[in-house]
C-alpha positions in Angstrom: 14.7 -24.4 -8.7 12.7 -26.5 -5.9 14.0 -29.3 -4.1 11.8 -32.2 -2.8 12.8 -33.8 0.4 14.2 -37.2 0.2 11.3 -38.5 2.5 9.0 -37.7 -0.5 11.2 -39.2 -3.0 11.7 -42.5 -1.4 8.2 -44.1 -1.9 8.2 -43.2 -5.6 11.7 -44.7 -6.0 11.1 -47.8 -4.2 7.8 -48.5 -6.3 9.6 -47.6 -9.6 12.3 -50.1 -8.9 10.0 -52.7 -7.6 11.7 -52.5 -4.5 8.8 -52.4 -2.3 7.7 -55.7 -3.3 11.1 -57.3 -2.6 11.1 -55.4 0.8 7.6 -56.9 1.5 8.8 -60.4 0.8 11.8 -60.1 2.9 9.8 -59.0 5.9 7.2 -61.7 5.4 10.0 -64.2 5.5 11.6 -62.8 8.8 8.2 -63.1 10.4 7.9 -66.9 9.3 11.3 -67.5 10.5 10.5 -65.8 13.9 7.7 -68.4 14.3 9.7 -71.3 13.1 12.5 -70.2 15.8 9.6 -70.0 18.5 8.0 -73.3 17.4 11.1 -75.5 17.2 13.1 -76.9 20.3 15.8 -75.2 21.9 19.1 -75.5 20.2 17.2 -76.8 17.3 15.9 -73.6 15.6 18.6 -73.6 12.9 16.8 -76.8 11.8 14.5 -74.9 9.4 14.4 -71.7 7.5 11.7 -69.9 5.4 13.9 -69.3 2.0 11.2 -67.8 -0.5 7.7 -66.7 -1.2 6.4 -67.1 -4.5 2.7 -67.5 -5.7 1.4 -67.1 -2.4 3.3 -70.1 -0.9 6.4 -69.9 1.5 9.0 -72.5 0.8 10.6 -73.6 4.1 13.7 -75.8 4.0 14.0 -78.3 6.9 16.9 -80.5 7.8 15.4 -83.2 9.4 11.7 -84.9 9.2 10.7 -84.1 12.9 11.1 -80.4 11.9 9.0 -81.0 9.0 6.3 -82.7 10.7 6.2 -79.9 13.4 6.1 -77.1 10.7 3.3 -78.7 8.9 1.3 -78.7 12.3 2.1 -75.0 12.8 1.2 -73.8 9.3 -1.3 -71.2 10.4 1.0 -69.8 13.1 3.6 -69.5 10.3 1.2 -67.7 7.9 -0.2 -65.4 10.4 3.3 -64.4 11.6 4.4 -63.6 8.0 1.3 -61.6 7.2 1.8 -59.6 10.6 5.1 -58.5 9.2 3.8 -57.8 5.6 0.2 -57.4 5.6 -0.3 -56.5 2.0 1.4 -59.9 0.7 -1.0 -62.5 -0.4 0.2 -65.7 1.6 -2.1 -68.5 1.3 0.1 -71.5 2.8 3.6 -73.1 3.1 5.5 -75.7 1.6 8.1 -77.7 3.5 11.2 -79.3 1.6 13.7 -81.6 3.1 17.2 -80.4 2.4 20.8 -81.7 3.3 21.8 -78.3 4.5 21.0 -74.7 4.6 23.9 -72.4 3.9 24.6 -69.1 5.6 23.5 -67.1 2.7 20.0 -68.8 2.7 20.7 -71.3 -0.1 18.7 -74.6 -0.1 21.3 -77.5 -0.8 19.6 -80.8 -1.9 
């Protein structure tokens, strides 16, 4: 009986469970959030967070209008940072949405 190494089994298991796609989305959102944190003023880095990636568009939740305007101006940087983390993702742009609060779990609350 032959045993395969875990290193050899993992890529196939990730593809079968569609986990690879979810991991790529999470990495892209992490990259987008890194760009947001770098662009927002000191102490205001919690004013915006990349929440989802669907159909090539990153949804970003913002707590206030000044953050929304700033993020709209740095769209290219946010997309580039997301693509740097997950280059195989199809990311074409961002959508910014004003919300009342962003929960610790990452849920947008309108």
